[in-house]
C-alpha atoms as one frame of an Amber mdcrd trajectory, in Angstrom:
protein
 -88.857   8.823  19.848 -85.737   7.679  21.736 -85.297   3.918  21.945 -85.442
   2.751  25.575 -82.500   0.959  27.100 -82.434  -2.809  27.509 -82.402  -2.495
  31.310 -85.671  -0.559  31.278 -87.260  -3.117  28.989 -86.269  -5.921  31.371
 -88.118  -4.141  34.170 -91.259  -4.060  32.067 -91.027  -7.767  31.229 -92.193
  -8.824  34.734 -90.301 -12.083  34.531 -91.721 -13.284  31.205 -89.599 -14.988
  28.543 -90.590 -12.721  25.646 -87.841 -11.729  23.170 -86.257  -8.309  22.865
 -88.436  -7.129  19.956 -91.638  -8.029  21.846 -90.449  -6.024  24.875 -89.521
  -3.128  22.648 -92.926  -3.058  20.924 -94.777  -3.302  24.237 -92.801  -0.387
  25.706 -93.444   1.764  22.626 -97.195   0.994  22.783 -97.317   1.972  26.451
 -95.536   5.268  25.736 -97.769   6.221  22.818-101.220   5.534  24.376-102.882
   8.826  25.357-103.958   9.273  28.075-101.384   6.958  29.719-102.641   3.752
  31.333-100.942   1.546  33.874 -99.144  -1.577  32.810-101.587  -3.638  34.900
-104.590  -2.186  33.082-102.915  -2.776  29.717-102.363  -6.442  30.588-106.024
  -6.860  31.567-107.246  -5.274  28.318-104.759  -6.570  25.741-102.734  -9.492
  26.987-105.086 -11.636  29.126-107.687 -12.256  26.359-105.089 -14.213  24.354
-104.933 -16.715  27.226-108.415 -18.393  27.380-109.655 -19.882  30.615-108.654
 -23.511  30.919-111.716 -25.801  30.841-111.941 -29.521  30.297-114.302 -32.198
  29.056-114.930 -35.076  31.440-115.918 -38.357  29.782-118.297 -40.679  31.629
-118.867 -44.320  30.610-118.733 -47.819  32.049-115.176 -48.307  30.733-113.948
 -44.753  31.442-111.906 -43.609  34.416-115.024 -41.718  35.555-117.926 -44.147
  35.647-120.716 -42.118  37.296-122.247 -38.755  36.617-122.078 -37.949  40.326
-118.318 -38.430  40.360-117.943 -36.280  37.244-119.951 -33.469  38.854-117.849
 -33.707  42.032-114.536 -33.245  40.204-115.764 -30.665  37.684-114.993 -26.952
  37.793-116.895 -23.942  36.470-116.950 -24.021  32.677-116.322 -27.761  32.331
-118.360 -30.102  30.128-119.419 -33.580  31.196-119.845 -35.855  28.164-121.871
 -38.994  28.957-121.657 -42.036  26.709-124.525 -44.446  26.043-125.839 -46.364
  29.011-128.203 -46.414  31.988-126.822 -44.517  34.985-128.566 -45.219  38.285
-127.512 -42.098  40.110-130.149 -40.980  42.598-130.177 -37.250  43.420-127.645
 -35.140  41.463-127.161 -31.615  42.892-125.250 -29.145  40.705-123.579 -26.134
  42.339-121.198 -25.209  39.486-121.644 -23.570  36.089-121.165 -26.695  33.975
-122.586 -28.325  30.852-123.869 -31.900  30.864-124.308 -33.474  27.453-125.423
 -36.988  26.595-124.907 -39.161  23.573-127.796 -41.169  22.111-129.151 -43.741
  24.557-128.140 -42.074  27.825-130.625 -42.605  30.681-130.227 -40.964  34.104
-132.271 -42.746  36.790-133.087 -40.835  39.976-134.077 -44.059  41.769-137.244
 -42.443  43.154-135.196 -40.560  45.765-135.566 -36.758  45.379-135.110 -34.553
  42.337-133.088 -36.248  39.652-131.157 -33.028  38.903-131.105 -30.132  41.375
-129.729 -26.928  39.831-128.295 -24.407  42.311-125.794 -22.474  40.177-126.091
 -19.964  37.341-125.290 -20.908  33.771-125.970 -24.649  33.980-126.729 -26.373
  30.673-128.176 -29.913  30.381-129.016 -31.493  27.040-129.591 -34.760  25.159
-130.527 -37.027  28.096-133.404 -39.199  29.221-134.207 -38.350  32.846-136.485
 -40.604  34.883-137.490 -41.619  38.375-137.994 -38.563  40.587-139.099 -39.085
  44.169-142.747 -39.088  45.258-143.854 -37.071  48.271-146.932 -35.392  49.727
-144.754 -32.561  51.071-142.158 -31.838  48.360-142.577 -31.254  44.633-139.908
 -33.604  43.334-138.957 -33.109  39.676-136.822 -34.513  36.929-135.096 -31.119
  36.754-135.452 -28.662  39.642-133.825 -25.215  39.442-134.044 -22.629  42.200
-132.816 -19.023  42.448-130.599 -19.232  39.367-130.288 -17.494  36.027-129.140
 -18.385  32.520-129.973 -22.089  32.828-130.635 -24.012  29.612-132.369 -27.386
  29.241-132.695 -28.792  25.729-133.537 -32.081  23.983-134.342 -33.865  27.229
-136.837 -36.733  27.564-138.413 -36.843  31.019-140.321 -39.977  31.993-141.965
 -41.192  35.189-141.300 -38.001  37.155-143.951 -36.331  39.306-142.945 -32.893
  37.982-141.004 -32.653  34.764-139.345 -29.242  35.196-139.796 -27.155  38.337
-138.237 -23.669  38.137-138.510 -21.366  41.161-137.255 -17.768  41.136-135.323
 -18.235  37.911-134.508 -15.591  35.292-133.392 -15.850  31.667-133.666 -19.624
  31.573-134.676 -21.639  28.498-136.574 -24.921  28.150-136.390 -25.994  24.518
-137.460 -29.059  22.538-137.981 -31.293  25.552-140.499 -34.123  26.043-142.095
 -34.718  29.435-144.444 -37.672  29.954-145.923 -37.678  33.437-147.272 -40.367
  35.731-150.263 -38.429  37.090-153.243 -40.574  38.041-155.255 -37.761  39.648
-155.026 -34.046  40.442-153.912 -34.575  44.043-150.922 -36.830  43.454-149.990
 -35.637  39.979-147.482 -32.906  39.180-147.025 -30.551  36.235-144.913 -30.952
  33.129-143.373 -27.464  33.344-143.919 -25.555  36.582-142.694 -21.965  37.036
-143.024 -20.060  40.272-141.927 -16.431  40.656-139.923 -16.643  37.446-139.284
 -13.953  34.839-137.839 -13.643  31.338-137.833 -17.397  30.776-138.430 -19.101
  27.416-140.541 -22.236  26.985-140.176 -23.256  23.342-141.034 -26.365  21.354
-141.745 -28.744  24.247-144.136 -31.726  24.261-146.053 -32.390  27.470-148.571
 -35.108  28.276-150.166 -37.078  31.120-149.416 -34.547  33.843-151.819 -32.678
  36.101-151.206 -29.480  34.100-148.959 -29.494  31.079-147.632 -26.010  31.893
-148.288 -24.203  35.174-147.244 -20.608  35.901-147.683 -18.580  39.080-146.338
 -15.093  39.843-144.264 -15.320  36.652-143.905 -12.505  34.115-142.330 -11.601
  30.790-142.301 -15.173  29.538-142.089 -16.394  25.948-144.174 -19.551  25.462
-144.079 -20.689  21.868-144.563 -23.795  19.759-145.368 -26.235  22.577-147.819
 -29.155  22.441-149.687 -30.028  25.616-152.179 -32.882  25.487-153.887 -35.632
  27.482-153.338 -33.895  30.817-155.649 -34.565  33.741-156.564 -30.917  34.341
-155.262 -28.153  32.039-152.995 -28.032  29.036-151.728 -24.746  30.532-152.762
 -22.999  33.722-151.509 -19.692  35.044-152.450 -17.261  37.777-151.153 -13.864
  38.873-148.807 -13.830  35.885-149.071 -10.691  33.763-147.146  -9.363  30.767
-146.837 -12.744  29.091-147.178 -14.001  25.525-148.029 -17.444  24.253-148.078
 -18.195  20.543-148.389 -21.148  18.152-149.024 -23.705  20.878-151.376 -26.702
  20.644-153.601 -27.623  23.598-155.395 -30.814  22.673-157.516 -33.448  24.380
-157.015 -32.188  27.934-159.761 -32.155  30.549-159.648 -28.402  29.927-157.435
 -26.540  27.502-156.052 -23.406  29.192-156.926 -21.345  32.260-155.698 -17.742
  32.459-156.598 -16.201  35.810-156.011 -12.967  37.724-153.602 -11.474  35.193
-153.338  -8.673  32.652-151.483  -7.778  29.471-151.582 -11.281  27.996-151.023
 -11.820  24.269-152.506 -15.066  22.926-152.067 -15.602  19.202-152.040 -18.439
  16.659-152.706 -21.143  19.246-154.907 -24.197  18.740-157.411 -25.249  21.395
-158.655 -28.624  20.192-160.900 -31.438  21.470-160.963 -30.375  25.099-164.236
 -32.118  25.679-166.094 -33.007  28.862-168.987 -31.937  31.036-167.475 -28.512
  31.725-164.346 -28.450  29.561-163.140 -25.175  28.078-160.812 -24.404  25.252
-159.741 -21.466  27.407-161.047 -20.111  30.707-160.504 -16.386  31.194-161.063
 -15.383  34.804-160.526 -11.767  35.938-158.311 -10.871  32.979-157.818  -7.340
  31.614-156.101  -5.506  28.766-155.267  -8.562  26.665-155.683  -9.872  23.110
-156.644 -13.155  21.450-155.848 -13.148  17.730-155.689 -15.836  15.025-156.439
 -18.690  17.416-158.388 -21.808  16.439-160.996 -23.214  18.818-162.356 -26.513
  17.551-164.195 -29.405  19.176-164.374 -27.994  22.710-167.357 -28.116  25.044
-166.948 -24.358  25.585-164.402 -22.617  23.366-164.046 -19.508  25.574-165.493
 -19.113  29.067-165.352 -15.414  29.971-165.779 -14.572  33.655-164.980 -11.069
  34.872-162.843 -10.055  31.898-162.452  -6.467  30.756-160.952  -4.717  27.753
-160.115  -7.912  25.890-159.875  -7.959  22.092-160.972 -11.116  20.268-159.940
 -10.724  16.638-159.489 -13.042  13.638-160.169 -16.219  15.612-161.966 -19.345
  14.364-164.695 -20.941  16.501-165.573 -24.227  14.830-167.745 -27.142  15.938
-167.823 -26.294  19.648-170.701 -26.702  22.046-170.497 -23.012  22.922-168.380
 -20.499  21.044-168.080 -17.856  23.778-169.914 -18.090  27.087-170.006 -14.541
  28.511-171.066 -13.975  32.115-172.759 -10.764  33.178-169.631  -9.447  34.950
-167.781  -9.299  31.627-167.620  -5.786  30.148-166.105  -3.592  27.430-164.648
  -6.350  25.262-164.538  -6.341  21.461-165.296  -9.418  19.365-164.213  -8.474
  15.824-163.676 -10.293  12.501-164.032 -13.807  13.898-165.566 -16.891  12.256
-168.374 -18.744  14.063-169.022 -22.026  12.244-171.026 -25.138  13.232-171.210
 -24.341  16.931-174.284 -25.452  18.838-174.445 -22.008  20.474-172.208 -19.254
  19.112-172.677 -16.938  22.113-174.263 -17.616  25.479-174.853 -15.331  28.453
-176.733 -15.073  31.732-177.583 -11.371  31.358-179.923  -9.362  29.123-177.660
  -6.348  28.633-174.028  -5.950  27.687-171.260  -3.441  27.080-169.409  -5.913
  24.854-169.233  -5.193  21.128-169.668  -7.634  18.241-168.262  -6.183  15.024
-168.021  -7.670  11.508-167.949 -11.331  12.476-169.036 -14.205  10.251-171.944
 -16.247  11.638-173.036 -19.328   9.752-176.433 -19.019  11.472-177.022 -15.581
   9.965-180.145 -15.463   7.815-179.884 -11.897   6.558-179.106 -10.474   3.121
-176.699  -8.117   1.358-178.605  -5.996  -1.144-175.883  -3.378  -1.595-173.188
  -6.042  -2.219-170.688  -4.660   0.292-170.128  -8.158   1.747-171.771  -7.241
   5.047-175.312  -8.045   6.122-177.904  -5.308   5.804-179.665  -6.273   9.021
-178.080  -7.018  12.416-177.399 -10.562  13.553-178.734 -11.597  16.945-175.823
 -13.483  18.442-177.911 -15.139  21.174-181.071 -17.060  20.514-183.888 -17.870
  22.865-182.740 -21.266  24.050-179.077 -20.185  24.232-179.995 -17.534  26.781
-182.199 -19.717  28.960-179.754 -22.626  28.978-177.122 -20.269  30.436-179.512
 -19.222  33.202-180.902 -22.716  33.812-178.378 -25.331  32.596-180.694 -28.268
  33.359-182.840 -27.172  30.413-180.225 -28.663  28.087-182.188 -31.921  28.181
-184.823 -30.149  26.056-182.387 -29.258  23.270-184.004 -29.838  19.852-187.227
 -30.985  21.490-190.516 -29.984  19.793-191.153 -27.431  22.542-187.854 -25.649
  21.932-188.280 -25.713  18.167-191.717 -24.156  18.621-190.320 -21.412  20.852
-187.538 -20.685  18.367-190.197 -20.149  15.724-191.954 -17.667  17.994-188.621
 -15.916  18.545-188.284 -15.154  14.842-191.690 -13.537  14.832-191.285 -11.784
  18.194-187.539 -11.088  18.745-188.132  -9.226  22.018-187.700 -12.498  23.925
-183.949 -12.425  23.138-181.410 -10.009  24.714-181.421  -7.345  22.002-178.074
  -5.778  22.967-176.142  -8.876  21.895-176.065  -7.995  18.203-173.547  -7.752
  15.412-174.723  -4.718  13.456-172.755  -5.547  10.299-172.017  -9.276  10.108
-169.823 -10.662   7.363-171.582 -12.521   4.565-168.576 -14.811   3.971-166.165
 -16.322   6.424-162.809 -14.662   6.883-160.037 -16.620   5.193
């Protein structure tokens, strides 16, 4: 190849101060690329990546040049990081309209002064972490939150402590956002004035992982939100539900703990829900449920633990649901199945120390009970295959009538009921005969 002249190389240089050898190598590269590309395209592909975008870190502290978070946000540009040093910052409402990161050192408290939201997120790619956020506004008309994000994507909120906010996090029309390892302690005194710990509306592909939520109206509330990953959260001591969602299909929640709420979880008007390895514990009250399933279809509950609830599972209008490998322990009712509940399979579960394992208000069913362990089973296993030789009647006399006439509960363990239960053993036709497990386990599933 013929070496180009120095004058031609100078034309290629475009005013840069590169040396002769650099110009020579660049010209040779341009001549040897097949098919040829323009110099402008070559610069975009090869040269520009060696010059990173210029971003800066803005320090905020009482002795710094920048003393308030608001001022730091005002002067920041896309890609900047605001680093906040220890202290209490009484800021009021902080709107964010740039793709920035806000990071706090230990002991940083951001006070919203009861004005509006503490942080309002209105830009993609915002990241906030390692702060205590407190003091959202209170209103009958607006859902004020510690962190409010609307119509954004790729937001990330991690290691935040939210205190004394009506709503902890409120995300509306967000996608691909993450809430991770946060703590939100609410100030809810009743259902009307209280807000939710994590509230998602019309959101998709968000992750809610490892958060702790307490003393809100609902710990987690979802509406019109799909393709969510909800994992490893603890929601307890909430006024209404540990988690509550409606019209939100294609979701999965796993390894969460819902404990000591007025009711554990309500899943309503949705389909394709995967619920596995969760704990529904001590949700106890006059009508408290471990989980309420209302008009749910095509979903699964596997390896969950229901313990110490008034009603472990309340099934109302559910269809094609698979209950498998769950533990129902020491509940008032294991599963309360209404007559509009059809074509569900209850397989390989443990029913232990419940007052009533199964309850219903109908005498016929299309639901199937297969190979479950029932500690009330009084059958035998002569062929030693570890399954009972005679079917187990999952519903007993009083369990059926208490579902039809709840006021009869006052007679529980009375001499009259004990007498009728004795008659039932001799004359089983008084019990709905379709509610049977044909081959119950002789030992509980480990």
